[in-house]
PQR file with spaces between the fields and no chain letter, atoms N, CA, C, O and H, PARSE charges and radii, in Angstrom:
ATOM       1  N    MET     1      69.221  142.335   60.460 -0.4000 1.5000
ATOM       2  CA   MET     1      70.606  142.084   59.815 -0.0000 2.0000
ATOM       3  C    MET     1      70.239  142.201   58.097  0.5500 1.7000
ATOM       4  O    MET     1      69.203  141.775   57.587 -0.5500 1.4000
ATOM       5  N    THR     2      71.078  142.712   57.554 -0.4000 1.5000
ATOM       6  CA   THR     2      70.821  142.790   56.094 -0.0000 2.0000
ATOM       7  C    THR     2      71.941  142.067   55.395  0.5500 1.7000
ATOM       8  O    THR     2      73.054  141.976   55.914 -0.5500 1.4000
ATOM       9  H    THR     2      71.920  143.058   57.968  0.4000 1.0000
ATOM      10  N    LEU     3      71.621  141.496   54.088 -0.4000 1.5000
ATOM      11  CA   LEU     3      72.390  140.956   53.391 -0.0000 2.0000
ATOM      12  C    LEU     3      72.117  141.355   51.824  0.5500 1.7000
ATOM      13  O    LEU     3      71.065  141.156   51.218 -0.5500 1.4000
ATOM      14  H    LEU     3      70.717  141.570   53.666  0.4000 1.0000
ATOM      15  N    PHE     4      73.235  141.928   51.340 -0.4000 1.5000
ATOM      16  CA   PHE     4      72.986  142.640   50.012 -0.0000 2.0000
ATOM      17  C    PHE     4      71.658  143.634   50.007  0.5500 1.7000
ATOM      18  O    PHE     4      70.723  143.454   49.226 -0.5500 1.4000
ATOM      19  H    PHE     4      74.090  142.091   51.833  0.4000 1.0000
ATOM      20  N    ASP     5      71.693  144.535   50.826 -0.4000 1.5000
ATOM      21  CA   ASP     5      70.704  145.475   51.004 -0.0000 2.0000
ATOM      22  C    ASP     5      69.335  144.873   51.204  0.5500 1.7000
ATOM      23  O    ASP     5      68.326  145.453   50.802 -0.5500 1.4000
ATOM      24  H    ASP     5      72.452  144.681   51.461  0.4000 1.0000
ATOM      25  N    GLU     6      69.297  143.686   51.838 -0.4000 1.5000
ATOM      26  CA   GLU     6      68.065  143.128   51.845 -0.0000 2.0000
ATOM      27  C    GLU     6      67.925  142.612   53.506  0.5500 1.7000
ATOM      28  O    GLU     6      68.897  142.113   54.073 -0.5500 1.4000
ATOM      29  H    GLU     6      70.117  143.215   52.165  0.4000 1.0000
ATOM      30  N    VAL     7      66.707  142.783   54.147 -0.4000 1.5000
ATOM      31  CA   VAL     7      66.599  142.374   55.387 -0.0000 2.0000
ATOM      32  C    VAL     7      66.406  140.873   55.363  0.5500 1.7000
ATOM      33  O    VAL     7      65.512  140.285   54.755 -0.5500 1.4000
ATOM      34  H    VAL     7      65.917  143.189   53.687  0.4000 1.0000
ATOM      35  N    VAL     8      67.379  140.316   56.119 -0.4000 1.5000
ATOM      36  CA   VAL     8      67.236  138.597   56.314 -0.0000 2.0000
ATOM      37  C    VAL     8      67.001  138.289   57.641  0.5500 1.7000
ATOM      38  O    VAL     8      66.609  137.140   57.847 -0.5500 1.4000
ATOM      39  H    VAL     8      68.106  140.793   56.613  0.4000 1.0000
ATOM      40  N    GLU     9      67.125  138.951   58.507 -0.4000 1.5000
ATOM      41  CA   GLU     9      66.886  138.506   60.010 -0.0000 2.0000
ATOM      42  C    GLU     9      66.585  139.745   60.899  0.5500 1.7000
ATOM      43  O    GLU     9      67.216  140.798   60.806 -0.5500 1.4000
ATOM      44  H    GLU     9      67.443  139.885   58.340  0.4000 1.0000
ATOM      45  N    GLN    10      65.612  139.536   61.729 -0.4000 1.5000
ATOM      46  CA   GLN    10      65.515  140.644   62.799 -0.0000 2.0000
ATOM      47  C    GLN    10      65.397  139.846   64.155  0.5500 1.7000
ATOM      48  O    GLN    10      64.720  138.846   64.395 -0.5500 1.4000
ATOM      49  H    GLN    10      65.099  138.681   61.804  0.4000 1.0000
ATOM      50  N    ILE    11      66.247  140.566   64.979 -0.4000 1.5000
ATOM      51  CA   ILE    11      66.059  140.135   66.542 -0.0000 2.0000
ATOM      52  C    ILE    11      64.770  140.872   67.127  0.5500 1.7000
ATOM      53  O    ILE    11      64.577  142.062   66.875 -0.5500 1.4000
ATOM      54  H    ILE    11      66.797  141.378   64.784  0.4000 1.0000
ATOM      55  N    ASP    12      63.913  140.145   67.900 -0.4000 1.5000
ATOM      56  CA   ASP    12      62.746  141.006   68.496 -0.0000 2.0000
ATOM      57  C    ASP    12      63.153  141.459   69.740  0.5500 1.7000
ATOM      58  O    ASP    12      62.572  142.432   70.221 -0.5500 1.4000
ATOM      59  H    ASP    12      64.069  139.179   68.106  0.4000 1.0000
ATOM      60  N    GLY    13      64.228  140.814   70.458 -0.4000 1.5000
ATOM      61  CA   GLY    13      64.459  141.318   71.876 -0.0000 2.0000
ATOM      62  C    GLY    13      65.520  140.505   72.434  0.5500 1.7000
ATOM      63  O    GLY    13      66.065  139.611   71.786 -0.5500 1.4000
ATOM      64  H    GLY    13      64.700  140.024   70.068  0.4000 1.0000
ATOM      65  N    ALA    14      65.830  140.808   73.658 -0.4000 1.5000
ATOM      66  CA   ALA    14      66.911  140.097   74.555 -0.0000 2.0000
ATOM      67  C    ALA    14      66.501  139.884   75.923  0.5500 1.7000
ATOM      68  O    ALA    14      65.977  140.824   76.522 -0.5500 1.4000
ATOM      69  H    ALA    14      65.388  141.534   74.185  0.4000 1.0000
ATOM      70  N    VAL    15      66.696  138.601   76.583 -0.4000 1.5000
ATOM      71  CA   VAL    15      66.461  138.323   77.797 -0.0000 2.0000
ATOM      72  C    VAL    15      67.692  138.085   78.525  0.5500 1.7000
ATOM      73  O    VAL    15      68.640  137.435   78.083 -0.5500 1.4000
ATOM      74  H    VAL    15      67.121  137.838   76.097  0.4000 1.0000
ATOM      75  N    HIS    16      67.631  138.662   79.709 -0.4000 1.5000
ATOM      76  CA   HIS    16      68.747  138.630   80.555 -0.0000 2.0000
ATOM      77  C    HIS    16      68.384  138.083   82.020  0.5500 1.7000
ATOM      78  O    HIS    16      67.794  138.817   82.812 -0.5500 1.4000
ATOM      79  H    HIS    16      66.861  139.189   80.068  0.4000 1.0000
ATOM      80  N    TRP    17      68.741  136.822   82.343 -0.4000 1.5000
ATOM      81  CA   TRP    17      68.373  136.280   83.741 -0.0000 2.0000
ATOM      82  C    TRP    17      69.299  135.490   84.365  0.5500 1.7000
ATOM      83  O    TRP    17      69.798  134.571   83.715 -0.5500 1.4000
ATOM      84  H    TRP    17      69.220  136.226   81.699  0.4000 1.0000
ATOM      85  N    LEU    18      69.648  135.685   85.586 -0.4000 1.5000
ATOM      86  CA   LEU    18      70.480  135.011   86.460 -0.0000 2.0000
ATOM      87  C    LEU    18      71.870  134.684   85.570  0.5500 1.7000
ATOM      88  O    LEU    18      72.431  133.590   85.622 -0.5500 1.4000
ATOM      89  H    LEU    18      69.242  136.431   86.114  0.4000 1.0000
ATOM      90  N    GLY    19      72.267  135.643   84.866 -0.4000 1.5000
ATOM      91  CA   GLY    19      73.600  135.575   84.108 -0.0000 2.0000
ATOM      92  C    GLY    19      73.480  134.766   82.904  0.5500 1.7000
ATOM      93  O    GLY    19      74.504  134.229   82.481 -0.5500 1.4000
ATOM      94  H    GLY    19      71.812  136.532   84.823  0.4000 1.0000
ATOM      95  N    LEU    20      72.330  134.594   82.266 -0.4000 1.5000
ATOM      96  CA   LEU    20      72.068  133.983   81.030 -0.0000 2.0000
ATOM      97  C    LEU    20      71.434  134.818   80.033  0.5500 1.7000
ATOM      98  O    LEU    20      70.278  135.201   80.214 -0.5500 1.4000
ATOM      99  H    LEU    20      71.499  135.030   82.610  0.4000 1.0000
ATOM     100  N    SER    21      72.107  135.142   78.966 -0.4000 1.5000
ATOM     101  CA   SER    21      71.377  136.086   78.084 -0.0000 2.0000
ATOM     102  C    SER    21      71.106  135.392   76.962  0.5500 1.7000
ATOM     103  O    SER    21      71.864  134.511   76.556 -0.5500 1.4000
ATOM     104  H    SER    21      73.046  134.831   78.819  0.4000 1.0000
ATOM     105  N    CYS    22      70.008  135.720   76.362 -0.4000 1.5000
ATOM     106  CA   CYS    22      69.374  135.045   75.147 -0.0000 2.0000
ATOM     107  C    CYS    22      68.728  136.175   74.189  0.5500 1.7000
ATOM     108  O    CYS    22      67.978  137.084   74.545 -0.5500 1.4000
ATOM     109  H    CYS    22      69.392  136.435   76.692  0.4000 1.0000
ATOM     110  N    LEU    23      69.166  135.916   72.982 -0.4000 1.5000
ATOM     111  CA   LEU    23      68.271  136.787   71.882 -0.0000 2.0000
ATOM     112  C    LEU    23      66.902  136.075   71.430  0.5500 1.7000
ATOM     113  O    LEU    23      66.793  134.877   71.165 -0.5500 1.4000
ATOM     114  H    LEU    23      69.775  135.177   72.693  0.4000 1.0000
ATOM     115  N    VAL    24      65.863  137.052   71.390 -0.4000 1.5000
ATOM     116  CA   VAL    24      64.783  136.356   71.152 -0.0000 2.0000
ATOM     117  C    VAL    24      63.974  136.557   69.713  0.5500 1.7000
ATOM     118  O    VAL    24      64.126  137.657   69.180 -0.5500 1.4000
ATOM     119  H    VAL    24      65.951  138.024   71.606  0.4000 1.0000
ATOM     120  N    GLU    25      63.383  135.880   69.243 -0.4000 1.5000
ATOM     121  CA   GLU    25      62.751  136.063   67.898 -0.0000 2.0000
ATOM     122  C    GLU    25      61.443  135.409   67.883  0.5500 1.7000
ATOM     123  O    GLU    25      61.321  134.253   68.288 -0.5500 1.4000
ATOM     124  H    GLU    25      63.259  134.987   69.676  0.4000 1.0000
ATOM     125  N    SER    26      60.325  136.186   67.375 -0.4000 1.5000
ATOM     126  CA   SER    26      58.974  135.654   67.537 -0.0000 2.0000
ATOM     127  C    SER    26      58.442  135.555   66.233  0.5500 1.7000
ATOM     128  O    SER    26      59.047  136.228   65.398 -0.5500 1.4000
ATOM     129  H    SER    26      60.425  137.126   67.046  0.4000 1.0000
ATOM     130  N    LYS    27      57.494  134.912   65.835 -0.4000 1.5000
ATOM     131  CA   LYS    27      56.692  134.669   64.787 -0.0000 2.0000
ATOM     132  C    LYS    27      55.205  134.960   64.915  0.5500 1.7000
ATOM     133  O    LYS    27      54.630  134.512   65.907 -0.5500 1.4000
ATOM     134  H    LYS    27      57.003  134.365   66.513  0.4000 1.0000
ATOM     135  N    ASP    28      54.563  135.621   64.070 -0.4000 1.5000
ATOM     136  CA   ASP    28      53.209  135.820   64.029 -0.0000 2.0000
ATOM     137  C    ASP    28      52.450  134.626   63.307  0.5500 1.7000
ATOM     138  O    ASP    28      52.576  134.419   62.100 -0.5500 1.4000
ATOM     139  H    ASP    28      55.030  135.985   63.265  0.4000 1.0000
ATOM     140  N    PHE    29      51.698  133.902   64.095 -0.4000 1.5000
ATOM     141  CA   PHE    29      51.052  132.783   63.416 -0.0000 2.0000
ATOM     142  C    PHE    29      49.592  133.008   63.651  0.5500 1.7000
ATOM     143  O    PHE    29      48.829  132.041   63.654 -0.5500 1.4000
ATOM     144  H    PHE    29      51.596  134.070   65.075  0.4000 1.0000
ATOM     145  N    ALA    30      49.183  134.152   63.837 -0.4000 1.5000
ATOM     146  CA   ALA    30      47.632  134.419   64.258 -0.0000 2.0000
ATOM     147  C    ALA    30      46.587  133.768   63.058  0.5500 1.7000
ATOM     148  O    ALA    30      45.456  133.325   63.256 -0.5500 1.4000
ATOM     149  H    ALA    30      49.803  134.937   63.835  0.4000 1.0000
ATOM     150  N    ASP    31      47.236  133.839   61.902 -0.4000 1.5000
ATOM     151  CA   ASP    31      46.468  133.425   60.691 -0.0000 2.0000
ATOM     152  C    ASP    31      46.559  131.833   60.259  0.5500 1.7000
ATOM     153  O    ASP    31      46.030  131.325   59.270 -0.5500 1.4000
ATOM     154  H    ASP    31      48.155  134.199   61.741  0.4000 1.0000
ATOM     155  N    LYS    32      47.305  131.231   61.178 -0.4000 1.5000
ATOM     156  CA   LYS    32      47.590  129.578   60.916 -0.0000 2.0000
ATOM     157  C    LYS    32      47.524  128.926   61.983  0.5500 1.7000
ATOM     158  O    LYS    32      47.624  129.452   63.092 -0.5500 1.4000
ATOM     159  H    LYS    32      47.735  131.643   61.981  0.4000 1.0000
ATOM     160  N    THR    33      47.324  127.535   61.757 -0.4000 1.5000
ATOM     161  CA   THR    33      47.339  126.700   62.768 -0.0000 2.0000
ATOM     162  C    THR    33      48.833  126.169   63.166  0.5500 1.7000
ATOM     163  O    THR    33      49.567  125.935   62.205 -0.5500 1.4000
ATOM     164  H    THR    33      47.242  127.108   60.856  0.4000 1.0000
ATOM     165  N    VAL    34      49.256  125.997   64.205 -0.4000 1.5000
ATOM     166  CA   VAL    34      50.528  125.708   64.391 -0.0000 2.0000
ATOM     167  C    VAL    34      50.626  124.429   65.292  0.5500 1.7000
ATOM     168  O    VAL    34      50.187  124.424   66.442 -0.5500 1.4000
ATOM     169  H    VAL    34      48.660  126.187   64.985  0.4000 1.0000
ATOM     170  N    ASP    35      51.200  123.391   64.731 -0.4000 1.5000
ATOM     171  CA   ASP    35      51.399  122.034   65.372 -0.0000 2.0000
ATOM     172  C    ASP    35      52.336  122.211   66.652  0.5500 1.7000
ATOM     173  O    ASP    35      53.510  122.560   66.536 -0.5500 1.4000
ATOM     174  H    ASP    35      51.556  123.395   63.797  0.4000 1.0000
ATOM     175  N    ILE    36      51.770  121.961   67.802 -0.4000 1.5000
ATOM     176  CA   ILE    36      52.477  121.956   68.989 -0.0000 2.0000
ATOM     177  C    ILE    36      53.258  120.724   69.369  0.5500 1.7000
ATOM     178  O    ILE    36      53.881  120.645   70.427 -0.5500 1.4000
ATOM     179  H    ILE    36      50.816  121.677   67.896  0.4000 1.0000
ATOM     180  N    THR    37      53.205  119.839   68.536 -0.4000 1.5000
ATOM     181  CA   THR    37      54.016  118.369   68.762 -0.0000 2.0000
ATOM     182  C    THR    37      55.309  118.505   69.088  0.5500 1.7000
ATOM     183  O    THR    37      55.726  117.913   70.084 -0.5500 1.4000
ATOM     184  H    THR    37      52.699  119.903   67.676  0.4000 1.0000
ATOM     185  N    PRO    38      56.152  119.290   68.323 -0.5600 1.5000
ATOM     186  CA   PRO    38      57.528  119.306   68.667  0.2800 2.0000
ATOM     187  C    PRO    38      57.718  119.965   69.932  0.5500 1.7000
ATOM     188  O    PRO    38      58.569  119.515   70.700 -0.5500 1.4000
ATOM     189  N    ILE    39      56.994  121.037   70.268 -0.4000 1.5000
ATOM     190  CA   ILE    39      57.158  121.667   71.556 -0.0000 2.0000
ATOM     191  C    ILE    39      56.854  120.733   72.687  0.5500 1.7000
ATOM     192  O    ILE    39      57.652  120.670   73.621 -0.5500 1.4000
ATOM     193  H    ILE    39      56.303  121.403   69.645  0.4000 1.0000
ATOM     194  N    ALA    40      55.761  119.998   72.683 -0.4000 1.5000
ATOM     195  CA   ALA    40      55.338  119.073   73.565 -0.0000 2.0000
ATOM     196  C    ALA    40      56.306  117.983   73.791  0.5500 1.7000
ATOM     197  O    ALA    40      56.413  117.495   74.916 -0.5500 1.4000
ATOM     198  H    ALA    40      55.112  120.049   71.924  0.4000 1.0000
ATOM     199  N    LYS    41      57.052  117.550   72.752 -0.4000 1.5000
ATOM     200  CA   LYS    41      58.265  116.464   72.851 -0.0000 2.0000
ATOM     201  C    LYS    41      59.199  116.951   73.560  0.5500 1.7000
ATOM     202  O    LYS    41      59.674  116.296   74.487 -0.5500 1.4000
ATOM     203  H    LYS    41      56.965  117.946   71.838  0.4000 1.0000
ATOM     204  N    LEU    42      59.658  118.262   73.234 -0.4000 1.5000
ATOM     205  CA   LEU    42      60.817  118.810   73.935 -0.0000 2.0000
ATOM     206  C    LEU    42      60.393  118.915   75.418  0.5500 1.7000
ATOM     207  O    LEU    42      61.173  118.551   76.298 -0.5500 1.4000
ATOM     208  H    LEU    42      59.272  118.794   72.480  0.4000 1.0000
ATOM     209  N    ARG    43      59.215  119.387   75.695 -0.4000 1.5000
ATOM     210  CA   ARG    43      58.855  119.499   77.081 -0.0000 2.0000
ATOM     211  C    ARG    43      58.961  118.289   77.814  0.5500 1.7000
ATOM     212  O    ARG    43      59.631  118.276   78.847 -0.5500 1.4000
ATOM     213  H    ARG    43      58.581  119.683   74.979  0.4000 1.0000
ATOM     214  N    ASN    44      58.314  117.148   77.356 -0.4000 1.5000
ATOM     215  CA   ASN    44      58.384  115.980   77.947 -0.0000 2.0000
ATOM     216  C    ASN    44      59.816  115.338   78.031  0.5500 1.7000
ATOM     217  O    ASN    44      60.055  114.533   78.931 -0.5500 1.4000
ATOM     218  H    ASN    44      57.770  117.159   76.517  0.4000 1.0000
ATOM     219  N    GLN    45      60.713  115.660   77.160 -0.4000 1.5000
ATOM     220  CA   GLN    45      62.081  115.174   77.388 -0.0000 2.0000
ATOM     221  C    GLN    45      62.935  115.968   78.565  0.5500 1.7000
ATOM     222  O    GLN    45      63.816  115.520   79.299 -0.5500 1.4000
ATOM     223  H    GLN    45      60.518  116.314   76.429  0.4000 1.0000
ATOM     224  N    LEU    46      62.412  117.208   78.498 -0.4000 1.5000
ATOM     225  CA   LEU    46      63.112  118.044   79.729 -0.0000 2.0000
ATOM     226  C    LEU    46      62.623  117.559   81.093  0.5500 1.7000
ATOM     227  O    LEU    46      63.409  117.468   82.036 -0.5500 1.4000
ATOM     228  H    LEU    46      61.696  117.572   77.901  0.4000 1.0000
ATOM     229  N    LEU    47      61.352  117.252   81.202 -0.4000 1.5000
ATOM     230  CA   LEU    47      60.719  116.846   82.435 -0.0000 2.0000
ATOM     231  C    LEU    47      61.162  115.515   82.847  0.5500 1.7000
ATOM     232  O    LEU    47      60.852  115.143   83.978 -0.5500 1.4000
ATOM     233  H    LEU    47      60.713  117.325   80.436  0.4000 1.0000
ATOM     234  N    ARG    48      61.864  114.722   82.066 -0.4000 1.5000
ATOM     235  CA   ARG    48      62.176  113.316   82.297 -0.0000 2.0000
ATOM     236  C    ARG    48      63.721  113.497   82.862  0.5500 1.7000
ATOM     237  O    ARG    48      64.204  112.660   83.625 -0.5500 1.4000
ATOM     238  H    ARG    48      62.116  115.024   81.147  0.4000 1.0000
ATOM     239  N    ARG    49      64.424  114.617   82.439 -0.4000 1.5000
ATOM     240  CA   ARG    49      65.773  114.766   82.874 -0.0000 2.0000
ATOM     241  C    ARG    49      65.930  114.940   84.413  0.5500 1.7000
ATOM     242  O    ARG    49      65.274  115.808   84.988 -0.5500 1.4000
ATOM     243  H    ARG    49      64.031  115.297   81.820  0.4000 1.0000
ATOM     244  N    PRO    50      66.807  114.113   85.103 -0.5600 1.5000
ATOM     245  CA   PRO    50      67.071  114.489   86.363  0.2800 2.0000
ATOM     246  C    PRO    50      67.465  115.804   86.755  0.5500 1.7000
ATOM     247  O    PRO    50      68.136  116.484   85.979 -0.5500 1.4000
ATOM     248  N    ALA    51      67.055  116.320   88.088 -0.4000 1.5000
ATOM     249  CA   ALA    51      67.242  117.557   88.597 -0.0000 2.0000
ATOM     250  C    ALA    51      68.791  117.889   88.601  0.5500 1.7000
ATOM     251  O    ALA    51      69.598  116.961   88.655 -0.5500 1.4000
ATOM     252  H    ALA    51      66.510  115.768   88.718  0.4000 1.0000
ATOM     253  N    GLY    52      69.181  119.117   88.550 -0.4000 1.5000
ATOM     254  CA   GLY    52      70.640  119.490   88.503 -0.0000 2.0000
ATOM     255  C    GLY    52      70.955  119.366   90.059  0.5500 1.7000
ATOM     256  O    GLY    52      70.169  119.360   91.006 -0.5500 1.4000
ATOM     257  H    GLY    52      68.526  119.871   88.506  0.4000 1.0000
ATOM     258  N    GLN    53      72.273  119.274   90.035 -0.4000 1.5000
ATOM     259  CA   GLN    53      72.905  119.188   91.405 -0.0000 2.0000
ATOM     260  C    GLN    53      73.498  120.571   91.722  0.5500 1.7000
ATOM     261  O    GLN    53      74.710  120.644   91.926 -0.5500 1.4000
ATOM     262  H    GLN    53      72.912  119.279   89.266  0.4000 1.0000
ATOM     263  N    GLY    54      72.737  121.663   91.779 -0.4000 1.5000
ATOM     264  CA   GLY    54      73.133  122.972   92.052 -0.0000 2.0000
ATOM     265  C    GLY    54      73.438  123.791   90.886  0.5500 1.7000
ATOM     266  O    GLY    54      73.575  123.150   89.844 -0.5500 1.4000
ATOM     267  H    GLY    54      71.753  121.604   91.613  0.4000 1.0000
ATOM     268  N    GLU    55      73.577  125.063   90.812 -0.4000 1.5000
ATOM     269  CA   GLU    55      73.604  125.930   89.722 -0.0000 2.0000
ATOM     270  C    GLU    55      75.178  126.076   89.441  0.5500 1.7000
ATOM     271  O    GLU    55      75.930  126.436   90.346 -0.5500 1.4000
ATOM     272  H    GLU    55      73.465  125.584   91.659  0.4000 1.0000
ATOM     273  N    ARG    56      75.629  125.794   88.195 -0.4000 1.5000
ATOM     274  CA   ARG    56      77.159  125.993   87.881 -0.0000 2.0000
ATOM     275  C    ARG    56      77.019  126.819   86.482  0.5500 1.7000
ATOM     276  O    ARG    56      76.747  126.320   85.390 -0.5500 1.4000
ATOM     277  H    ARG    56      75.018  125.502   87.460  0.4000 1.0000
ATOM     278  N    ILE    57      77.237  128.027   86.728 -0.4000 1.5000
ATOM     279  CA   ILE    57      77.236  128.936   85.451 -0.0000 2.0000
ATOM     280  C    ILE    57      78.612  129.668   85.223  0.5500 1.7000
ATOM     281  O    ILE    57      78.760  130.416   84.257 -0.5500 1.4000
ATOM     282  H    ILE    57      77.459  128.432   87.615  0.4000 1.0000
């Protein structure tokens, strides 16, 4: 996406799965250390959620 002739955002791909469509953006952190704490917290919160009662999309 451009804004005033400058690239401000790039979408890296799209995923379509079981009726769910998502745009994907990735970052290159090969030269940096990334703190995984926020991802671990989100994972733990999702694991504590009760299982769904069937799929309703």
